[in-house]
C-alpha positions as CSV (number, residue, x, y, z in Angstrom):
1,X,7.8,18.1,-27.6
2,X,9.0,19.8,-24.5
3,X,8.2,18.5,-21.1
4,X,7.7,20.3,-17.9
5,X,8.9,18.5,-14.7
6,X,8.2,20.2,-11.4
7,X,9.2,18.7,-8.1
8,X,9.2,19.9,-4.5
9,X,10.7,18.2,-1.5
10,X,10.5,19.2,2.1
11,X,12.3,17.4,4.9
12,X,12.8,17.9,8.6
13,X,14.6,15.9,11.2
14,X,15.0,16.3,15.0
15,X,16.9,14.4,17.6
16,X,15.7,14.7,21.1
17,X,17.4,13.6,24.3
18,X,15.4,13.0,27.5
19,X,16.2,12.1,31.1
20,X,13.5,10.9,33.5
21,X,14.1,10.4,37.2
22,X,11.9,8.1,39.2
23,X,11.8,7.7,43.0
24,X,11.9,4.0,44.0
25,X,11.1,2.9,47.6
26,X,13.6,0.5,49.1
27,X,13.0,-2.2,51.7
28,X,14.4,0.1,54.4
29,X,11.7,2.7,53.7
30,X,14.2,5.1,52.1
31,X,14.1,6.1,48.4
32,X,16.7,6.2,45.7
33,X,16.8,7.7,42.2
34,X,16.5,5.5,39.1
35,X,17.4,7.3,35.9
36,X,16.0,6.4,32.5
37,X,17.8,7.6,29.5
38,X,16.5,7.7,26.0
39,X,17.1,9.2,22.5
40,X,14.3,10.0,20.1
41,X,14.7,10.6,16.4
42,X,11.9,12.3,14.5
43,X,11.8,12.6,10.7
44,X,9.4,14.1,8.3
45,X,9.6,13.9,4.5
46,X,7.2,14.9,1.8
47,X,7.4,15.5,-1.9
48,X,5.3,16.3,-5.0
49,X,6.0,15.8,-8.6
50,X,4.0,17.0,-11.6
51,X,4.7,16.0,-15.2
52,X,3.0,17.9,-18.1
53,X,3.7,19.8,-21.3
54,X,5.2,23.3,-21.8
55,X,3.7,23.7,-25.2
56,X,0.6,22.4,-27.0
57,X,-1.2,20.9,-24.0
58,X,-3.2,18.4,-26.0
59,X,-5.1,15.8,-23.9
60,X,-3.4,13.1,-25.9
61,X,-0.2,14.0,-23.9
62,X,0.1,12.0,-20.8
63,X,-0.3,13.9,-17.5
64,X,1.0,12.5,-14.3
65,X,1.0,13.8,-10.7
66,X,2.5,12.1,-7.7
67,X,2.7,13.1,-4.1
68,X,4.1,11.3,-1.0
69,X,4.8,11.9,2.6
70,X,6.7,9.9,5.3
71,X,6.7,10.4,9.1
72,X,8.8,8.4,11.6
73,X,9.7,8.4,15.3
74,X,12.4,6.3,16.9
75,X,13.4,5.8,20.5
76,X,16.4,4.0,21.9
77,X,17.2,3.4,25.5
78,X,20.5,4.5,27.0
79,X,21.8,1.0,27.3
80,X,20.6,0.3,23.7
81,X,18.6,-2.8,24.7
82,X,15.2,-1.2,23.9
83,X,14.4,0.3,20.5
84,X,11.0,1.4,19.2
85,X,9.9,2.6,15.7
86,X,6.6,4.2,14.8
87,X,6.2,5.2,11.2
88,X,3.5,6.3,8.7
89,X,3.6,6.9,4.9
90,X,1.2,8.2,2.3
91,X,1.4,8.2,-1.5
92,X,-1.1,9.6,-4.0
93,X,-1.1,9.2,-7.8
94,X,-3.3,11.0,-10.3
95,X,-2.7,10.0,-13.9
96,X,-4.5,11.0,-17.1
97,X,-3.5,8.6,-20.0
98,X,-4.1,8.2,-23.6
99,X,-3.4,4.7,-24.9
100,X,-4.3,5.3,-28.5
101,X,-1.9,6.0,-31.3
102,X,-4.0,4.9,-34.3
103,X,-4.3,7.1,-37.4
104,X,-2.3,10.1,-38.5
105,X,-3.0,13.8,-39.0
106,X,-4.0,13.1,-42.6
107,X,-6.0,10.0,-41.7
108,X,-7.3,10.4,-38.2
109,X,-8.8,7.5,-36.3
110,X,-12.5,8.1,-35.8
111,X,-12.4,6.2,-32.5
112,X,-9.5,8.1,-31.0
113,X,-11.7,9.6,-28.3
114,X,-12.3,6.1,-26.8
115,X,-8.7,5.7,-25.7
116,X,-8.6,8.2,-22.8
117,X,-8.4,7.0,-19.2
118,X,-8.0,8.4,-15.7
119,X,-6.4,6.6,-12.8
120,X,-6.3,7.7,-9.2
121,X,-4.5,5.7,-6.4
122,X,-4.2,6.6,-2.7
123,X,-2.0,4.4,-0.5
124,X,-1.2,4.8,3.1
125,X,0.2,2.7,5.9
126,X,0.9,2.8,9.6
127,X,3.3,0.6,11.5
128,X,5.2,0.1,14.8
129,X,8.2,-2.0,15.7
130,X,9.8,-2.9,19.0
131,X,13.2,-4.6,19.5
132,X,14.8,-5.8,22.7
133,X,18.3,-7.3,23.1
134,X,18.9,-10.0,25.7
135,X,22.3,-10.6,27.2
136,X,21.2,-14.2,27.4
137,X,17.9,-15.9,26.6
138,X,17.9,-19.5,27.6
139,X,21.2,-20.5,26.1
140,X,22.6,-17.6,24.1
141,X,22.4,-13.8,23.6
142,X,19.3,-13.0,21.6
143,X,17.3,-10.2,20.0
144,X,13.5,-10.2,19.9
145,X,11.5,-8.2,17.3
146,X,7.7,-7.7,17.3
147,X,5.8,-5.4,15.0
148,X,2.4,-4.5,13.6
149,X,1.5,-2.9,10.3
150,X,-1.6,-1.7,8.4
151,X,-1.7,-1.0,4.6
152,X,-4.6,0.5,2.7
153,X,-4.9,1.1,-1.0
154,X,-7.8,2.6,-3.0
155,X,-7.5,2.6,-6.7
156,X,-10.0,3.9,-9.3
157,X,-9.6,3.6,-13.0
158,X,-12.0,5.0,-15.6
159,X,-11.9,4.3,-19.3
160,X,-13.5,7.6,-20.3
161,X,-14.4,6.7,-23.9
162,X,-16.2,3.5,-22.8
163,X,-17.5,4.8,-19.5
164,X,-16.0,1.7,-17.9
165,X,-14.9,1.9,-14.3
166,X,-12.7,-0.4,-12.2
167,X,-12.5,0.0,-8.5
168,X,-10.1,-1.9,-6.2
169,X,-9.8,-1.4,-2.5
170,X,-7.3,-3.5,-0.5
171,X,-6.3,-3.4,3.1
172,X,-3.9,-5.7,4.9
173,X,-3.4,-6.0,8.7
174,X,-0.2,-7.7,9.6
175,X,1.7,-8.7,12.7
176,X,5.2,-10.3,13.0
177,X,7.4,-11.8,15.6
178,X,11.0,-12.9,15.4
179,X,13.7,-14.0,17.7
180,X,17.4,-14.5,16.8
181,X,19.9,-16.2,19.1
182,X,23.5,-15.5,17.9
183,X,27.1,-15.6,18.9
184,X,30.3,-15.7,16.8
185,X,29.9,-19.3,15.8
186,X,26.1,-19.9,15.7
187,X,22.9,-18.1,15.0
188,X,19.3,-19.4,15.1
189,X,16.4,-17.4,13.8
190,X,12.8,-18.2,14.2
191,X,10.1,-15.9,13.0
192,X,6.5,-15.7,11.7
193,X,4.2,-13.2,10.1
194,X,0.4,-13.2,9.9
195,X,-1.4,-11.1,7.2
196,X,-5.1,-10.6,6.9
197,X,-5.9,-9.5,3.3
198,X,-9.5,-8.4,2.6
199,X,-9.5,-10.3,-0.8
200,X,-8.4,-13.6,0.9
201,X,-10.8,-15.4,3.2
202,X,-8.4,-16.7,5.9
203,X,-5.4,-15.1,7.6
204,X,-2.1,-16.0,6.0
205,X,0.7,-17.5,8.1
206,X,4.3,-17.2,6.8
207,X,7.1,-18.7,8.9
208,X,10.8,-18.1,8.6
209,X,13.8,-20.1,9.9
210,X,17.5,-19.5,9.5
211,X,20.5,-21.4,10.9
212,X,24.1,-20.1,10.6
213,X,27.3,-22.0,11.5
214,X,30.7,-20.3,11.3
215,X,33.4,-22.9,12.2
216,X,36.0,-20.2,11.5
217,X,36.3,-16.5,10.6
218,X,36.9,-17.5,7.0
219,X,33.9,-19.8,6.5
220,X,30.1,-19.5,7.0
221,X,27.5,-22.1,6.3
222,X,23.8,-21.2,6.3
223,X,20.4,-22.9,5.8
224,X,17.2,-20.9,5.4
225,X,13.5,-21.7,4.9
226,X,10.8,-19.1,4.3
227,X,7.3,-18.7,3.0
228,X,5.6,-15.8,1.2
229,X,2.4,-15.0,-0.7
230,X,0.9,-12.9,-3.4
231,X,-2.7,-11.7,-3.0
232,X,-5.1,-11.6,-6.0
233,X,-6.0,-8.3,-7.6
234,X,-8.6,-7.0,-10.1
235,X,-6.9,-4.1,-11.8
236,X,-4.5,-4.9,-14.6
237,X,-2.6,-2.2,-16.6
238,X,-2.7,-4.3,-19.7
239,X,-6.4,-3.7,-19.9
240,X,-5.7,-0.1,-21.1
241,X,-3.7,-1.5,-24.1
242,X,-6.4,-4.0,-24.9
243,X,-9.1,-1.3,-24.9
244,X,-6.9,0.8,-27.3
245,X,-7.0,-2.2,-29.6
246,X,-10.8,-2.3,-29.4
247,X,-10.8,-5.3,-27.0
248,X,-12.9,-4.7,-23.8
249,X,-12.0,-7.0,-21.0
250,X,-12.8,-7.2,-17.3
251,X,-11.0,-9.2,-14.7
252,X,-13.2,-11.4,-12.5
253,X,-11.7,-13.3,-9.5
254,X,-12.9,-16.9,-9.5
255,X,-15.0,-18.1,-6.5
256,X,-12.7,-19.6,-3.8
257,X,-9.6,-18.0,-5.3
258,X,-6.7,-18.5,-3.0
259,X,-3.5,-16.5,-2.6
260,X,-0.4,-17.6,-4.5
261,X,2.1,-19.2,-2.1
262,X,5.8,-19.7,-2.2
263,X,8.0,-21.9,-0.1
264,X,11.8,-21.5,-0.5
265,X,14.7,-23.5,1.0
266,X,18.3,-22.5,0.5
267,X,21.7,-23.8,1.5
268,X,24.7,-21.6,1.1
269,X,28.4,-21.4,2.0
270,X,30.6,-18.3,1.8
271,X,34.3,-17.9,2.5
272,X,37.0,-15.2,2.8
273,X,40.7,-15.7,2.1
274,X,43.5,-13.2,2.3
275,X,46.8,-13.5,0.4
276,X,49.8,-11.3,0.1
277,X,48.6,-9.4,-3.0
278,X,44.9,-9.8,-2.9
279,X,41.8,-10.8,-1.0
280,X,39.2,-13.3,-2.2
281,X,35.6,-13.8,-1.3
282,X,33.3,-16.5,-2.6
283,X,29.7,-17.7,-2.2
284,X,27.8,-20.6,-3.5
285,X,24.1,-21.2,-2.9
286,X,21.5,-23.8,-3.9
287,X,17.8,-22.9,-3.8
288,X,14.5,-24.6,-4.3
289,X,11.2,-22.7,-4.5
290,X,7.8,-24.4,-4.7
291,X,4.8,-22.3,-5.9
292,X,1.3,-23.4,-5.2
293,X,-2.1,-21.9,-6.3
294,X,-0.3,-20.0,-9.2
295,X,-2.5,-17.3,-10.7
296,X,-3.7,-18.0,-14.2
297,X,-6.2,-16.4,-16.6
298,X,-8.8,-17.7,-19.0
299,X,-11.2,-16.0,-21.3
300,X,-14.9,-16.8,-20.7
301,X,-18.0,-16.6,-22.8
302,X,-19.6,-14.1,-20.4
303,X,-20.2,-10.5,-21.5
304,X,-21.3,-8.1,-18.8
305,X,-23.8,-5.2,-19.1
306,X,-21.0,-2.8,-20.3
307,X,-20.1,-5.1,-23.2
308,X,-16.9,-6.3,-21.6
309,X,-15.7,-9.9,-22.0
310,X,-15.0,-11.4,-18.6
311,X,-11.5,-12.8,-18.0
312,X,-11.4,-15.1,-15.0
313,X,-8.4,-15.2,-12.8
314,X,-8.1,-18.6,-11.2
315,X,-5.6,-20.9,-9.4
316,X,-3.6,-22.9,-11.8
317,X,-1.2,-25.7,-11.1
318,X,1.8,-25.2,-9.1
319,X,5.4,-24.6,-10.2
320,X,9.0,-25.3,-9.1
321,X,12.1,-23.2,-9.5
322,X,15.4,-24.7,-8.5
323,X,19.0,-23.9,-9.2
324,X,22.4,-22.8,-8.0
325,X,24.1,-19.4,-7.9
326,X,27.6,-18.3,-7.1
327,X,29.6,-15.1,-6.7
328,X,33.3,-14.4,-6.7
329,X,35.1,-11.2,-5.5
330,X,38.8,-10.4,-6.0
331,X,40.2,-7.3,-4.3
332,X,43.7,-6.3,-5.3
333,X,44.7,-3.6,-2.8
334,X,43.0,-0.3,-3.7
335,X,43.7,-0.5,-7.4
336,X,41.5,-3.3,-8.7
337,X,38.2,-4.9,-7.6
338,X,36.6,-7.7,-9.7
339,X,33.2,-9.1,-8.8
340,X,31.2,-11.6,-10.8
341,X,28.2,-13.9,-10.3
342,X,26.2,-16.4,-12.2
343,X,22.9,-18.3,-11.7
344,X,21.7,-21.5,-13.3
345,X,18.1,-22.6,-12.7
346,X,15.2,-24.6,-14.0
347,X,11.6,-23.3,-13.9
348,X,8.7,-25.6,-14.7
349,X,5.0,-25.7,-14.0
350,X,3.8,-28.9,-12.4
351,X,1.3,-29.4,-15.2
352,X,1.3,-28.0,-18.8
353,X,-0.5,-24.6,-18.9
354,X,-2.7,-23.6,-21.9
355,X,-2.3,-19.9,-22.8
356,X,-3.4,-20.0,-26.4
357,X,-5.5,-22.2,-28.7
358,X,-2.7,-21.9,-31.3
359,X,0.0,-23.4,-29.0
360,X,0.3,-26.8,-27.2
361,X,0.2,-26.6,-23.4
362,X,3.6,-25.6,-22.0
363,X,5.4,-26.6,-18.8
364,X,8.2,-24.1,-19.1
365,X,7.7,-20.8,-17.3
366,X,7.9,-17.7,-19.5
367,X,10.5,-15.0,-19.1
368,X,12.7,-17.1,-16.8
369,X,16.1,-17.7,-18.4
370,X,18.0,-20.8,-17.4
371,X,21.2,-18.9,-17.0
372,X,22.1,-15.3,-16.2
373,X,25.0,-13.4,-14.6
374,X,26.8,-10.2,-14.0
375,X,30.4,-8.7,-13.7
376,X,31.6,-5.5,-12.1
377,X,35.2,-4.3,-12.5
378,X,36.5,-1.2,-10.7
379,X,39.9,0.2,-11.4
380,X,41.5,3.1,-9.6
381,X,44.8,3.9,-11.5
382,X,45.5,7.0,-9.3
383,X,43.8,9.1,-6.6
384,X,40.4,10.5,-7.4
385,X,40.1,8.8,-10.8
386,X,37.8,5.7,-11.2
387,X,37.1,3.4,-14.1
388,X,34.0,1.2,-13.7
389,X,33.1,-1.6,-16.1
390,X,29.7,-3.3,-15.6
391,X,28.0,-6.0,-17.5
392,X,25.0,-8.3,-17.3
393,X,24.3,-11.5,-19.3
394,X,20.8,-12.7,-19.8
395,X,20.4,-16.2,-21.3
396,X,17.8,-17.4,-23.7
397,X,14.2,-17.5,-22.4
398,X,10.8,-18.4,-23.7
399,X,8.5,-15.4,-24.4
400,X,4.8,-15.3,-25.5
401,X,4.1,-13.4,-28.7
402,X,0.4,-12.8,-29.2
403,X,-1.3,-12.4,-32.6
404,X,-0.3,-8.9,-33.8
405,X,1.4,-7.0,-36.6
406,X,4.4,-9.2,-36.1
407,X,2.7,-12.6,-36.3
408,X,-0.6,-13.8,-37.7
409,X,-1.0,-16.3,-34.9
410,X,0.1,-16.7,-31.3
411,X,3.6,-18.1,-31.1
412,X,6.4,-18.9,-28.5
413,X,9.8,-17.3,-29.1
414,X,13.2,-18.4,-27.7
415,X,15.0,-15.1,-27.3
416,X,18.8,-14.7,-28.0
417,X,21.4,-14.3,-25.3
418,X,22.2,-10.6,-24.4
419,X,25.4,-9.1,-23.1
420,X,24.7,-5.6,-21.8
421,X,28.0,-3.9,-21.0
422,X,28.8,-0.4,-19.8
423,X,31.7,1.8,-18.8
424,X,32.0,4.9,-16.7
425,X,35.0,7.2,-16.1
426,X,34.9,9.7,-13.2
427,X,37.3,12.2,-11.7
428,X,36.8,14.3,-8.6
429,X,38.8,17.3,-7.4
430,X,38.4,20.2,-5.0
431,X,37.5,23.6,-6.5
432,X,37.2,25.3,-3.1
433,X,38.0,24.6,0.5
434,X,34.6,22.9,1.2
435,X,33.4,22.2,-2.3
436,X,34.2,19.1,-4.4
437,X,33.5,18.7,-8.1
438,X,32.9,15.4,-9.9
439,X,33.1,15.0,-13.7
440,X,32.0,11.7,-15.2
441,X,31.3,10.3,-18.7
442,X,30.3,6.8,-19.9
443,X,28.7,4.6,-22.4
444,X,25.7,2.3,-22.0
445,X,25.2,-0.9,-23.9
446,X,28.6,-0.9,-25.6
447,X,27.7,-3.7,-28.0
448,X,24.3,-2.1,-28.9
449,X,22.4,-5.3,-28.1
450,X,18.6,-5.0,-28.2
451,X,15.5,-6.8,-29.5
452,X,15.5,-7.1,-33.3
453,X,11.9,-8.2,-33.8
454,X,9.8,-5.5,-32.2
455,X,6.3,-5.3,-33.6
456,X,5.6,-2.3,-35.8
457,X,2.6,0.0,-35.9
458,X,-0.6,0.3,-33.9
459,X,-1.4,-3.4,-34.1
460,X,1.7,-4.4,-32.2
461,X,1.7,-6.7,-29.2
462,X,2.5,-4.2,-26.5
463,X,3.8,-6.9,-24.1
464,X,6.3,-8.4,-26.6
465,X,9.4,-6.6,-25.3
466,X,12.6,-8.2,-24.0
467,X,16.3,-7.5,-23.8
468,X,18.1,-4.3,-22.8
469,X,15.9,-1.3,-22.6
470,X,18.4,1.3,-23.9
471,X,20.5,1.3,-27.1
472,X,24.1,2.3,-27.2
473,X,24.2,5.7,-25.4
474,X,26.9,8.1,-24.3
475,X,26.4,10.4,-21.3
476,X,28.2,13.1,-19.5
477,X,27.7,14.5,-16.0
478,X,28.9,17.1,-13.5
479,X,28.3,16.9,-9.7
480,X,29.1,19.0,-6.7
481,X,29.6,17.9,-3.1
482,X,29.9,20.1,0.0
C-alpha cells in the first residue's frame, strides 16, 4: 500500500529596532533627553500535514490531518534588564480511524462497519512572560520572572458504528512568579504557579524551591523541591480498541475527583576534573517522589442509555518513587567522548491496588523498572568522520497482560532485560564552495532484542507491548548543508 504524505510549512521572522526619546523636566526648569532603546523579535510559523492513500482509498485506511500555527513577539531593553514575551499557538487534528481488523477477504467480519471512528481536536493557547534582572535585590543579584498563560482544548470523538459520542472541553488559566538570587557561589530560587482547571474544583498551587552551593569551580551541590499535578480527563484512546473487540465502555469521573499530585525532593552533586589527557564530569542524584490521589479505574454495574458499561475513574491510594541516579562523562581530547548513566529506583503504591479479579492486589507499580541506564560513545578518528555508538538498558519490570489470545486469564508478567544498541557512521565533505554533503549509515538494535510473546490475531491485548519498538534495521542517508 502506497502512502501519500503532503506537508507545507511557512515561516517568517522580523527583527525590529526602535529608539524613543522623551523630554524630562529637571528641577531647574530645563529639560533633557532620555533615550529608551529596545529590540523586538517577531516570529510566525505555520504548518499543515495530510496523510492519506495514493491508491485504493478504502475507508478502512486511516486518514489523518494536522495543522498548527505559532506566533511570538519578544522585546528586550537596551540594557538587557527588561525582557517581554508574548506568544500564541494553535493546533488542529482531524483523524478518521478504523480500529477493526477482524475477518479476511474470504471470511469478512459482519460487524466490520462498527469499527469506524472520527476524532477532531482543536487546541490553542495564549501567554505572556516578563523578566527583569536586578543588579542587587536585598542581598544578591537577582532575576524576577512573572507570567500568565491560558490553554483551551476541545475534543470530539465519535464511534460511528455505535453512534457513540465523547466530548471533552478543558481550559486552564495559569499564573506563575519566580525569583532567583545568584552569584558564583550561591543561588536561591523561590517560585510558585497557580492553575485553575475547569475539571478541578479549586485552584492548584504548585511551589518550587532550589538551592545551589558551589564551593569551587569543580564542585556544585544542589537541593530542589517541587510540586506538580495531573488533571482528570474523560477521553481515553484505549476505548477505541475496546469497542473494536465488542466492548463498549464509557469513562465517568467520580464525584469529588481530585487532581493527581506529585511532590519531589532531590539532592545532587556534580563535579568537573581536568587531567593531562582527559576531562572527567560526574553527577550523582538522590530523589524521592510522593504521589497522592493517584488515578485508578474500576468497572461498575451501570449501563447507560447507549448500552455502554460505565468505567469510574477515582482517586486511589498514593504511591512513592525513590532512588538514585548517576552519570559519568569522559572526554579524551577531540578523539573520544564516553558518556554513561544509570538509575536505580523503587516504585510502590501505598496500598495494594486491585486491577483484576484473577490477580491478588499488587503494590508494585507497573511498567517501572527498578534499574535502567544508557551509554553514548563518540569517536572521531580523523576530521569530518564520526563514529557514534549508543545504547540503552531497560531492566525487568512488571506488566499487565489482560485476557486475550495470549492468555486465558489476566496475568502479571516480569519482562526480561533489554539491551538496545545502535551504531552510526557519518562523513561530511564540501562539494562546492558553500555546499556541504553528509553521508551516513547505521544499524539500529544490533542485538535484535524485542518482545517474544506478542499476542497474535484480532483477539490480542493491544496494550501488551514492551521492549524496543524496532527490530534490527540498517539505514542510509544523505544530507546537504549550505
